[in-house]
Jmol script that loads the backbone (N, CA, C; Angstrom):
load data "model"
ATOM      1  N   MET A   1     -82.896-218.783 108.076  1.00  0.00           N
ATOM      2  CA  MET A   1     -83.138-218.911 109.494  1.00  0.00           C
ATOM      3  C   MET A   1     -83.384-220.376 109.819  1.00  0.00           C
ATOM      4  N   PRO A   2     -82.620-220.939 110.739  1.00  0.00           N
ATOM      5  CA  PRO A   2     -82.830-222.346 111.087  1.00  0.00           C
ATOM      6  C   PRO A   2     -84.135-222.514 111.862  1.00  0.00           C
ATOM      7  N   THR A   3     -84.765-223.629 111.630  1.00  0.00           N
ATOM      8  CA  THR A   3     -85.986-223.935 112.373  1.00  0.00           C
ATOM      9  C   THR A   3     -85.774-225.226 113.128  1.00  0.00           C
ATOM     10  N   HIS A   4     -86.561-225.416 114.162  1.00  0.00           N
ATOM     11  CA  HIS A   4     -86.482-226.662 114.916  1.00  0.00           C
ATOM     12  C   HIS A   4     -87.889-227.089 115.291  1.00  0.00           C
ATOM     13  N   SER A   5     -88.029-228.352 115.494  1.00  0.00           N
ATOM     14  CA  SER A   5     -89.315-228.916 115.873  1.00  0.00           C
ATOM     15  C   SER A   5     -89.504-228.777 117.373  1.00  0.00           C
ATOM     16  N   PRO A   6     -90.749-228.450 117.824  1.00  0.00           N
ATOM     17  CA  PRO A   6     -90.983-228.398 119.260  1.00  0.00           C
ATOM     18  C   PRO A   6     -90.746-229.750 119.932  1.00  0.00           C
ATOM     19  N   LEU A   7     -90.791-230.818 119.139  1.00  0.00           N
ATOM     20  CA  LEU A   7     -90.570-232.160 119.692  1.00  0.00           C
ATOM     21  C   LEU A   7     -89.102-232.551 119.753  1.00  0.00           C
ATOM     22  N   GLU A   8     -88.229-231.691 119.249  1.00  0.00           N
ATOM     23  CA  GLU A   8     -86.807-231.999 119.214  1.00  0.00           C
ATOM     24  C   GLU A   8     -86.313-232.350 120.617  1.00  0.00           C
ATOM     25  N   GLY A   9     -85.788-233.533 120.765  1.00  0.00           N
ATOM     26  CA  GLY A   9     -85.255-233.980 122.041  1.00  0.00           C
ATOM     27  C   GLY A   9     -86.300-234.470 123.030  1.00  0.00           C
ATOM     28  N   ALA A  10     -87.567-234.436 122.645  1.00  0.00           N
ATOM     29  CA  ALA A  10     -88.628-234.869 123.561  1.00  0.00           C
ATOM     30  C   ALA A  10     -88.883-236.357 123.392  1.00  0.00           C
ATOM     31  N   VAL A  11     -89.050-237.032 124.515  1.00  0.00           N
ATOM     32  CA  VAL A  11     -89.380-238.451 124.498  1.00  0.00           C
ATOM     33  C   VAL A  11     -90.569-238.651 125.425  1.00  0.00           C
ATOM     34  N   PHE A  12     -91.683-239.077 124.838  1.00  0.00           N
ATOM     35  CA  PHE A  12     -92.895-239.326 125.600  1.00  0.00           C
ATOM     36  C   PHE A  12     -93.392-240.723 125.285  1.00  0.00           C
ATOM     37  N   ASP A  13     -93.953-241.397 126.287  1.00  0.00           N
ATOM     38  CA  ASP A  13     -94.531-242.708 126.030  1.00  0.00           C
ATOM     39  C   ASP A  13     -95.896-242.530 125.360  1.00  0.00           C
ATOM     40  N   SER A  14     -96.487-243.631 124.923  1.00  0.00           N
ATOM     41  CA  SER A  14     -97.732-243.547 124.156  1.00  0.00           C
ATOM     42  C   SER A  14     -98.872-242.956 124.980  1.00  0.00           C
ATOM     43  N   GLU A  15     -98.894-243.215 126.272  1.00  0.00           N
ATOM     44  CA  GLU A  15     -99.943-242.652 127.130  1.00  0.00           C
ATOM     45  C   GLU A  15     -99.811-241.129 127.211  1.00  0.00           C
ATOM     46  N   ALA A  16     -98.590-240.648 127.337  1.00  0.00           N
ATOM     47  CA  ALA A  16     -98.353-239.206 127.383  1.00  0.00           C
ATOM     48  C   ALA A  16     -98.713-238.558 126.050  1.00  0.00           C
ATOM     49  N   ILE A  17     -98.353-239.202 124.962  1.00  0.00           N
ATOM     50  CA  ILE A  17     -98.679-238.665 123.637  1.00  0.00           C
ATOM     51  C   ILE A  17    -100.187-238.553 123.470  1.00  0.00           C
ATOM     52  N   ASP A  18    -100.919-239.563 123.916  1.00  0.00           N
ATOM     53  CA  ASP A  18    -102.387-239.510 123.859  1.00  0.00           C
ATOM     54  C   ASP A  18    -102.910-238.336 124.679  1.00  0.00           C
ATOM     55  N   ALA A  19    -102.339-238.109 125.851  1.00  0.00           N
ATOM     56  CA  ALA A  19    -102.759-237.003 126.711  1.00  0.00           C
ATOM     57  C   ALA A  19    -102.470-235.656 126.058  1.00  0.00           C
ATOM     58  N   LEU A  20    -101.298-235.526 125.449  1.00  0.00           N
ATOM     59  CA  LEU A  20    -100.937-234.284 124.773  1.00  0.00           C
ATOM     60  C   LEU A  20    -101.866-234.021 123.595  1.00  0.00           C
ATOM     61  N   ALA A  21    -102.164-235.061 122.829  1.00  0.00           N
ATOM     62  CA  ALA A  21    -103.062-234.909 121.675  1.00  0.00           C
ATOM     63  C   ALA A  21    -104.462-234.510 122.128  1.00  0.00           C
ATOM     64  N   LEU A  22    -104.944-235.125 123.185  1.00  0.00           N
ATOM     65  CA  LEU A  22    -106.270-234.812 123.715  1.00  0.00           C
ATOM     66  C   LEU A  22    -106.315-233.353 124.194  1.00  0.00           C
ATOM     67  N   ALA A  23    -105.287-232.940 124.914  1.00  0.00           N
ATOM     68  CA  ALA A  23    -105.218-231.559 125.389  1.00  0.00           C
ATOM     69  C   ALA A  23    -105.159-230.586 124.218  1.00  0.00           C
ATOM     70  N   PHE A  24    -104.313-230.879 123.243  1.00  0.00           N
ATOM     71  CA  PHE A  24    -104.158-230.005 122.079  1.00  0.00           C
ATOM     72  C   PHE A  24    -105.478-229.827 121.339  1.00  0.00           C
ATOM     73  N   GLU A  25    -106.156-230.918 121.082  1.00  0.00           N
ATOM     74  CA  GLU A  25    -107.429-230.835 120.363  1.00  0.00           C
ATOM     75  C   GLU A  25    -108.459-230.050 121.162  1.00  0.00           C
ATOM     76  N   GLY A  26    -108.498-230.266 122.485  1.00  0.00           N
ATOM     77  CA  GLY A  26    -109.429-229.527 123.327  1.00  0.00           C
ATOM     78  C   GLY A  26    -109.143-228.034 123.346  1.00  0.00           C
ATOM     79  N   ILE A  27    -107.872-227.690 123.407  1.00  0.00           N
ATOM     80  CA  ILE A  27    -107.479-226.278 123.409  1.00  0.00           C
ATOM     81  C   ILE A  27    -107.875-225.624 122.094  1.00  0.00           C
ATOM     82  N   CYS A  28    -107.549-226.277 120.982  1.00  0.00           N
ATOM     83  CA  CYS A  28    -107.881-225.716 119.674  1.00  0.00           C
ATOM     84  C   CYS A  28    -109.389-225.547 119.514  1.00  0.00           C
ATOM     85  N   LYS A  29    -110.154-226.495 120.029  1.00  0.00           N
ATOM     86  CA  LYS A  29    -111.613-226.401 119.962  1.00  0.00           C
ATOM     87  C   LYS A  29    -112.097-225.236 120.817  1.00  0.00           C
ATOM     88  N   ASP A  30    -111.606-225.151 122.060  1.00  0.00           N
ATOM     89  CA  ASP A  30    -112.018-224.077 122.962  1.00  0.00           C
ATOM     90  C   ASP A  30    -111.631-222.699 122.428  1.00  0.00           C
ATOM     91  N   MET A  31    -110.487-222.618 121.760  1.00  0.00           N
ATOM     92  CA  MET A  31    -110.022-221.347 121.215  1.00  0.00           C
ATOM     93  C   MET A  31    -110.572-221.089 119.811  1.00  0.00           C
ATOM     94  N   ARG A  32    -111.327-222.042 119.305  1.00  0.00           N
ATOM     95  CA  ARG A  32    -111.913-221.949 117.955  1.00  0.00           C
ATOM     96  C   ARG A  32    -110.830-221.711 116.900  1.00  0.00           C
ATOM     97  N   LEU A  33    -109.768-222.518 116.988  1.00  0.00           N
ATOM     98  CA  LEU A  33    -108.671-222.429 116.024  1.00  0.00           C
ATOM     99  C   LEU A  33    -108.894-223.456 114.919  1.00  0.00           C
ATOM    100  N   PRO A  34    -109.220-223.011 113.733  1.00  0.00           N
ATOM    101  CA  PRO A  34    -109.402-223.963 112.642  1.00  0.00           C
ATOM    102  C   PRO A  34    -108.057-224.558 112.218  1.00  0.00           C
ATOM    103  N   GLU A  35    -108.109-225.650 111.493  1.00  0.00           N
ATOM    104  CA  GLU A  35    -106.869-226.270 111.024  1.00  0.00           C
ATOM    105  C   GLU A  35    -106.051-225.315 110.168  1.00  0.00           C
ATOM    106  N   SER A  36    -106.699-224.360 109.544  1.00  0.00           N
ATOM    107  CA  SER A  36    -105.988-223.393 108.700  1.00  0.00           C
ATOM    108  C   SER A  36    -105.171-222.386 109.517  1.00  0.00           C
ATOM    109  N   ALA A  37    -105.392-222.312 110.816  1.00  0.00           N
ATOM    110  CA  ALA A  37    -104.648-221.396 111.683  1.00  0.00           C
ATOM    111  C   ALA A  37    -103.360-222.071 112.137  1.00  0.00           C
ATOM    112  N   SER A  38    -102.525-222.405 111.171  1.00  0.00           N
ATOM    113  CA  SER A  38    -101.361-223.242 111.456  1.00  0.00           C
ATOM    114  C   SER A  38    -100.364-222.604 112.412  1.00  0.00           C
ATOM    115  N   VAL A  39    -100.149-221.306 112.315  1.00  0.00           N
ATOM    116  CA  VAL A  39     -99.182-220.659 113.203  1.00  0.00           C
ATOM    117  C   VAL A  39     -99.693-220.691 114.646  1.00  0.00           C
ATOM    118  N   ALA A  40    -100.943-220.340 114.843  1.00  0.00           N
ATOM    119  CA  ALA A  40    -101.512-220.355 116.191  1.00  0.00           C
ATOM    120  C   ALA A  40    -101.518-221.766 116.759  1.00  0.00           C
ATOM    121  N   ARG A  41    -101.868-222.745 115.936  1.00  0.00           N
ATOM    122  CA  ARG A  41    -101.893-224.134 116.391  1.00  0.00           C
ATOM    123  C   ARG A  41    -100.481-224.614 116.744  1.00  0.00           C
ATOM    124  N   GLU A  42     -99.484-224.141 116.006  1.00  0.00           N
ATOM    125  CA  GLU A  42     -98.098-224.518 116.309  1.00  0.00           C
ATOM    126  C   GLU A  42     -97.667-223.927 117.656  1.00  0.00           C
ATOM    127  N   VAL A  43     -98.088-222.703 117.935  1.00  0.00           N
ATOM    128  CA  VAL A  43     -97.777-222.075 119.225  1.00  0.00           C
ATOM    129  C   VAL A  43     -98.422-222.877 120.357  1.00  0.00           C
ATOM    130  N   VAL A  44     -99.674-223.268 120.170  1.00  0.00           N
ATOM    131  CA  VAL A  44    -100.370-224.080 121.174  1.00  0.00           C
ATOM    132  C   VAL A  44     -99.642-225.394 121.380  1.00  0.00           C
ATOM    133  N   ALA A  45     -99.290-226.066 120.292  1.00  0.00           N
ATOM    134  CA  ALA A  45     -98.595-227.351 120.388  1.00  0.00           C
ATOM    135  C   ALA A  45     -97.270-227.202 121.133  1.00  0.00           C
ATOM    136  N   ALA A  46     -96.529-226.154 120.821  1.00  0.00           N
ATOM    137  CA  ALA A  46     -95.240-225.938 121.477  1.00  0.00           C
ATOM    138  C   ALA A  46     -95.429-225.721 122.980  1.00  0.00           C
ATOM    139  N   ARG A  47     -96.474-224.988 123.359  1.00  0.00           N
ATOM    140  CA  ARG A  47     -96.704-224.743 124.788  1.00  0.00           C
ATOM    141  C   ARG A  47     -97.121-226.014 125.504  1.00  0.00           C
ATOM    142  N   VAL A  48     -97.967-226.819 124.859  1.00  0.00           N
ATOM    143  CA  VAL A  48     -98.367-228.104 125.445  1.00  0.00           C
ATOM    144  C   VAL A  48     -97.138-228.979 125.668  1.00  0.00           C
ATOM    145  N   ILE A  49     -96.268-229.025 124.687  1.00  0.00           N
ATOM    146  CA  ILE A  49     -95.057-229.838 124.796  1.00  0.00           C
ATOM    147  C   ILE A  49     -94.140-229.300 125.895  1.00  0.00           C
ATOM    148  N   ASP A  50     -94.000-227.975 125.970  1.00  0.00           N
ATOM    149  CA  ASP A  50     -93.174-227.388 127.031  1.00  0.00           C
ATOM    150  C   ASP A  50     -93.693-227.779 128.416  1.00  0.00           C
ATOM    151  N   LEU A  51     -95.012-227.677 128.593  1.00  0.00           N
ATOM    152  CA  LEU A  51     -95.591-228.042 129.884  1.00  0.00           C
ATOM    153  C   LEU A  51     -95.410-229.529 130.169  1.00  0.00           C
ATOM    154  N   ALA A  52     -95.538-230.355 129.148  1.00  0.00           N
ATOM    155  CA  ALA A  52     -95.340-231.801 129.334  1.00  0.00           C
ATOM    156  C   ALA A  52     -93.899-232.095 129.743  1.00  0.00           C
ATOM    157  N   ARG A  53     -92.958-231.383 129.173  1.00  0.00           N
ATOM    158  CA  ARG A  53     -91.547-231.553 129.563  1.00  0.00           C
ATOM    159  C   ARG A  53     -91.335-231.174 131.018  1.00  0.00           C
ATOM    160  N   GLU A  54     -92.175-230.250 131.533  1.00  0.00           N
ATOM    161  CA  GLU A  54     -92.088-229.838 132.937  1.00  0.00           C
ATOM    162  C   GLU A  54     -92.820-230.823 133.845  1.00  0.00           C
ATOM    163  N   GLY A  55     -93.472-231.837 133.244  1.00  0.00           N
ATOM    164  CA  GLY A  55     -94.129-232.860 134.041  1.00  0.00           C
ATOM    165  C   GLY A  55     -95.645-232.789 134.080  1.00  0.00           C
ATOM    166  N   VAL A  56     -96.239-231.797 133.406  1.00  0.00           N
ATOM    167  CA  VAL A  56     -97.691-231.685 133.360  1.00  0.00           C
ATOM    168  C   VAL A  56     -98.183-232.604 132.249  1.00  0.00           C
ATOM    169  N   LEU A  57     -98.768-233.734 132.617  1.00  0.00           N
ATOM    170  CA  LEU A  57     -99.184-234.722 131.613  1.00  0.00           C
ATOM    171  C   LEU A  57    -100.683-235.027 131.646  1.00  0.00           C
ATOM    172  N   ASP A  58    -101.394-234.432 132.581  1.00  0.00           N
ATOM    173  CA  ASP A  58    -102.840-234.620 132.631  1.00  0.00           C
ATOM    174  C   ASP A  58    -103.475-233.728 131.549  1.00  0.00           C
ATOM    175  N   PRO A  59    -104.282-234.309 130.650  1.00  0.00           N
ATOM    176  CA  PRO A  59    -104.842-233.509 129.555  1.00  0.00           C
ATOM    177  C   PRO A  59    -105.697-232.337 130.035  1.00  0.00           C
ATOM    178  N   ASN A  60    -106.454-232.525 131.122  1.00  0.00           N
ATOM    179  CA  ASN A  60    -107.276-231.429 131.638  1.00  0.00           C
ATOM    180  C   ASN A  60    -106.406-230.320 132.222  1.00  0.00           C
ATOM    181  N   ALA A  61    -105.362-230.692 132.933  1.00  0.00           N
ATOM    182  CA  ALA A  61    -104.451-229.697 133.506  1.00  0.00           C
ATOM    183  C   ALA A  61    -103.724-228.940 132.400  1.00  0.00           C
ATOM    184  N   LEU A  62    -103.291-229.648 131.368  1.00  0.00           N
ATOM    185  CA  LEU A  62    -102.641-228.997 130.232  1.00  0.00           C
ATOM    186  C   LEU A  62    -103.587-227.994 129.574  1.00  0.00           C
ATOM    187  N   ARG A  63    -104.812-228.456 129.314  1.00  0.00           N
ATOM    188  CA  ARG A  63    -105.796-227.608 128.652  1.00  0.00           C
ATOM    189  C   ARG A  63    -106.076-226.354 129.484  1.00  0.00           C
ATOM    190  N   GLU A  64    -106.340-226.535 130.748  1.00  0.00           N
ATOM    191  CA  GLU A  64    -106.656-225.393 131.607  1.00  0.00           C
ATOM    192  C   GLU A  64    -105.487-224.425 131.708  1.00  0.00           C
ATOM    193  N   ARG A  65    -104.287-224.961 131.818  1.00  0.00           N
ATOM    194  CA  ARG A  65    -103.095-224.092 131.948  1.00  0.00           C
ATOM    195  C   ARG A  65    -102.885-223.257 130.692  1.00  0.00           C
ATOM    196  N   VAL A  66    -102.975-223.872 129.526  1.00  0.00           N
ATOM    197  CA  VAL A  66    -102.764-223.132 128.274  1.00  0.00           C
ATOM    198  C   VAL A  66    -103.876-222.105 128.074  1.00  0.00           C
ATOM    199  N   LEU A  67    -105.112-222.485 128.346  1.00  0.00           N
ATOM    200  CA  LEU A  67    -106.223-221.540 128.190  1.00  0.00           C
ATOM    201  C   LEU A  67    -106.090-220.381 129.182  1.00  0.00           C
ATOM    202  N   GLN A  68    -105.670-220.673 130.400  1.00  0.00           N
ATOM    203  CA  GLN A  68    -105.463-219.619 131.393  1.00  0.00           C
ATOM    204  C   GLN A  68    -104.368-218.652 130.923  1.00  0.00           C
ATOM    205  N   GLU A  69    -103.280-219.202 130.400  1.00  0.00           N
ATOM    206  CA  GLU A  69    -102.192-218.360 129.899  1.00  0.00           C
ATOM    207  C   GLU A  69    -102.673-217.514 128.725  1.00  0.00           C
ATOM    208  N   ALA A  70    -103.470-218.086 127.847  1.00  0.00           N
ATOM    209  CA  ALA A  70    -103.976-217.354 126.685  1.00  0.00           C
ATOM    210  C   ALA A  70    -104.887-216.211 127.121  1.00  0.00           C
ATOM    211  N   ARG A  71    -105.724-216.463 128.132  1.00  0.00           N
ATOM    212  CA  ARG A  71    -106.614-215.409 128.635  1.00  0.00           C
ATOM    213  C   ARG A  71    -105.822-214.274 129.262  1.00  0.00           C
ATOM    214  N   ALA A  72    -104.657-214.555 129.803  1.00  0.00           N
ATOM    215  CA  ALA A  72    -103.848-213.542 130.472  1.00  0.00           C
ATOM    216  C   ALA A  72    -103.081-212.659 129.484  1.00  0.00           C
ATOM    217  N   LEU A  73    -103.021-213.068 128.233  1.00  0.00           N
ATOM    218  CA  LEU A  73    -102.301-212.278 127.236  1.00  0.00           C
ATOM    219  C   LEU A  73    -103.090-211.016 126.891  1.00  0.00           C
ATOM    220  N   PRO A  74    -102.385-209.889 126.690  1.00  0.00           N
ATOM    221  CA  PRO A  74    -103.097-208.679 126.277  1.00  0.00           C
ATOM    222  C   PRO A  74    -103.668-208.874 124.857  1.00  0.00           C
ATOM    223  N   MET A  75    -104.875-208.441 124.667  1.00  0.00           N
ATOM    224  CA  MET A  75    -105.524-208.569 123.356  1.00  0.00           C
ATOM    225  C   MET A  75    -105.283-207.302 122.553  1.00  0.00           C
ATOM    226  N   GLU A  76    -104.901-207.478 121.303  1.00  0.00           N
ATOM    227  CA  GLU A  76    -104.728-206.343 120.397  1.00  0.00           C
ATOM    228  C   GLU A  76    -105.929-206.264 119.485  1.00  0.00           C
ATOM    229  N   LEU A  77    -106.454-205.082 119.319  1.00  0.00           N
ATOM    230  CA  LEU A  77    -107.604-204.882 118.429  1.00  0.00           C
ATOM    231  C   LEU A  77    -107.190-204.193 117.171  1.00  0.00           C
TER     232      LEU A  77
END
end "model"
wireframe off; spacefill off
backbone 0.3
color backbone group
């Protein structure tokens, strides 16, 4: 199965990259995702990048949007 990087084709300046990193770290902290939760962290990273491609580059807006989307997902027990 071919894989691709969420960053494939993405071009961000250093300020945007800093904003994405800040948002990503905040989301992972808020969601209590340890570094060992690599699949979940990859999903978060991909969503942050998708939103940034749509023009959302404010770290607080990114964080709130991803957390809001996560809260809206049905929880499986």
